[in-house]
Backbone bond lengths (Angstrom), bond angles and torsions (degrees), N, CA, C in turn:
res aa  C-N    CA-C-N  psi(-1)  N-CA   C-N-CA  omega(-1)  CA-C   N-CA-C  phi
1 M - - - 1.438 - - 1.520 106.71 -
2 D 1.313 118.06 150.56 1.441 120.26 177.23 1.558 111.12 -110.77
3 A 1.343 115.27 169.26 1.468 120.66 -175.09 1.513 111.95 -62.16
4 K 1.312 118.39 -36.09 1.476 121.34 178.60 1.536 110.42 -60.47
5 R 1.318 116.17 -44.80 1.473 118.07 -178.14 1.538 110.48 -70.11
6 V 1.314 117.64 -36.93 1.487 119.63 176.56 1.511 109.92 -59.50
7 R 1.315 118.03 -44.07 1.479 122.18 178.13 1.514 110.22 -60.91
8 Q 1.344 118.10 -42.38 1.436 120.97 178.86 1.521 112.00 -63.17
9 I 1.327 118.16 -42.15 1.441 122.96 179.04 1.541 109.38 -64.39
10 L 1.324 117.18 -43.78 1.468 120.01 -179.31 1.516 113.04 -62.98
11 S 1.349 116.96 -31.73 1.466 119.80 -178.04 1.516 112.58 -92.69
12 S 1.319 118.07 -8.35 1.468 122.10 -179.19 1.547 113.40 -76.24
13 P 1.303 116.68 138.07 1.492 119.10 175.31 1.545 109.10 -80.25
14 A 1.318 120.09 -8.67 1.446 123.30 179.67 1.511 112.08 -78.22
15 D 1.316 116.54 153.65 1.464 122.92 176.89 1.552 106.44 -89.87
16 I 1.321 115.00 96.85 1.465 120.76 -176.41 1.523 109.55 -98.68
17 E 1.317 115.08 123.99 1.463 120.99 -175.94 1.560 109.47 -76.60
18 V 1.320 114.87 123.49 1.460 123.31 178.81 1.533 107.77 -128.36
19 T 1.339 115.13 138.98 1.479 119.48 177.82 1.503 109.87 -122.38
20 Y 1.319 113.81 151.81 1.489 122.88 171.63 1.524 107.47 -126.40
21 N 1.269 119.00 115.57 1.466 123.40 -175.73 1.519 112.19 51.22
22 G 1.356 114.91 41.74 1.450 121.12 175.76 1.549 114.38 81.96
23 T 1.327 118.83 1.18 1.458 122.68 -179.23 1.543 108.87 -108.54
24 S 1.319 117.24 133.11 1.429 122.38 179.21 1.537 111.60 -68.21
25 V 1.358 114.40 128.96 1.495 118.41 -176.75 1.541 109.32 -135.97
26 W 1.352 113.98 158.20 1.450 122.23 168.46 1.501 106.14 -98.71
27 I 1.346 116.70 140.83 1.443 121.15 173.40 1.545 106.37 -91.51
28 D 1.315 115.97 119.53 1.482 120.88 -178.97 1.525 111.44 -89.04
29 Q 1.329 116.05 -40.37 1.442 118.37 -174.18 1.538 111.19 -161.94
30 L 1.327 115.79 141.32 1.446 122.61 171.16 1.493 107.08 -92.25
31 H 1.311 119.86 128.07 1.462 123.45 -179.62 1.505 111.25 -76.19
32 H 1.315 115.41 162.56 1.488 121.17 -175.91 1.530 111.22 -63.64
33 D 1.306 119.30 -26.98 1.455 120.62 178.80 1.543 112.55 -71.30
34 E 1.330 115.85 -13.39 1.464 123.43 178.49 1.542 112.93 60.11
35 T 1.322 116.91 21.34 1.456 120.28 175.68 1.562 109.94 -122.06
36 T 1.314 115.93 -13.06 1.454 121.98 -179.68 1.513 111.80 -129.02
37 A 1.323 115.86 157.97 1.465 121.30 178.20 1.506 110.03 -146.15
38 T 1.311 116.65 158.38 1.448 121.31 174.20 1.515 106.64 -97.36
39 V 1.340 116.02 130.69 1.456 122.87 178.19 1.473 111.07 -132.94
40 H 1.358 117.12 161.81 1.450 121.18 170.98 1.522 108.46 -141.02
41 L 1.312 116.72 155.81 1.441 121.78 179.99 1.531 111.17 -62.71
42 R 1.322 114.67 142.77 1.487 122.37 176.68 1.520 108.55 -86.61
43 G 1.354 114.06 158.10 1.425 118.66 171.65 1.514 113.76 109.94
44 A 1.307 114.74 149.95 1.468 122.28 -179.00 1.538 107.18 -66.60
45 G 1.296 115.76 142.20 1.464 122.14 176.51 1.506 112.36 81.30
46 S 1.305 119.28 2.67 1.467 119.04 178.25 1.516 109.34 -71.02
47 T 1.323 116.21 124.62 1.480 120.30 -178.49 1.510 111.34 -112.28
48 K 1.323 118.97 6.23 1.460 121.51 -178.83 1.517 109.57 -69.79
49 E 1.331 113.69 142.25 1.458 121.18 176.44 1.533 108.25 -74.58
50 P 1.316 116.15 158.07 1.473 120.09 173.95 1.551 110.53 -56.78
51 T 1.318 116.99 147.28 1.445 123.75 -176.38 1.518 108.79 -129.20
52 T 1.276 118.33 144.16 1.456 122.79 172.05 1.506 108.93 -92.41
53 V 1.368 114.97 129.92 1.475 118.89 -176.53 1.571 107.65 -135.48
54 E 1.312 114.57 158.71 1.490 120.15 172.86 1.525 106.69 -73.41
55 I 1.333 118.05 129.95 1.486 121.29 -178.62 1.530 110.61 -64.44
56 S 1.325 118.30 -22.88 1.420 122.02 179.38 1.527 111.67 -65.89
57 Q 1.341 115.92 -18.93 1.475 122.52 178.87 1.529 112.90 -91.64
58 L 1.321 117.33 -1.80 1.480 121.54 178.07 1.509 109.36 -89.21
59 T 1.329 116.45 140.28 1.471 122.70 -179.01 1.483 108.61 -127.01
60 E 1.336 116.17 133.03 1.493 120.17 172.69 1.510 107.65 -88.39
61 E 1.349 112.69 132.40 1.485 118.99 -177.49 1.527 110.11 -93.50
């Protein structure tokens, strides 16, 4: 995924399915370097802390 698409997803009112290594995630923030983002696992009961990932590893489903 590229930075332009991450920005579109962040500003969209739609629920857009994104995965990181096969796991469904929410994108919380695109970082200023535009190569990394903060994400967290989707779903009820998810207790994982937000994680910084390379946006190139995010996939839109």
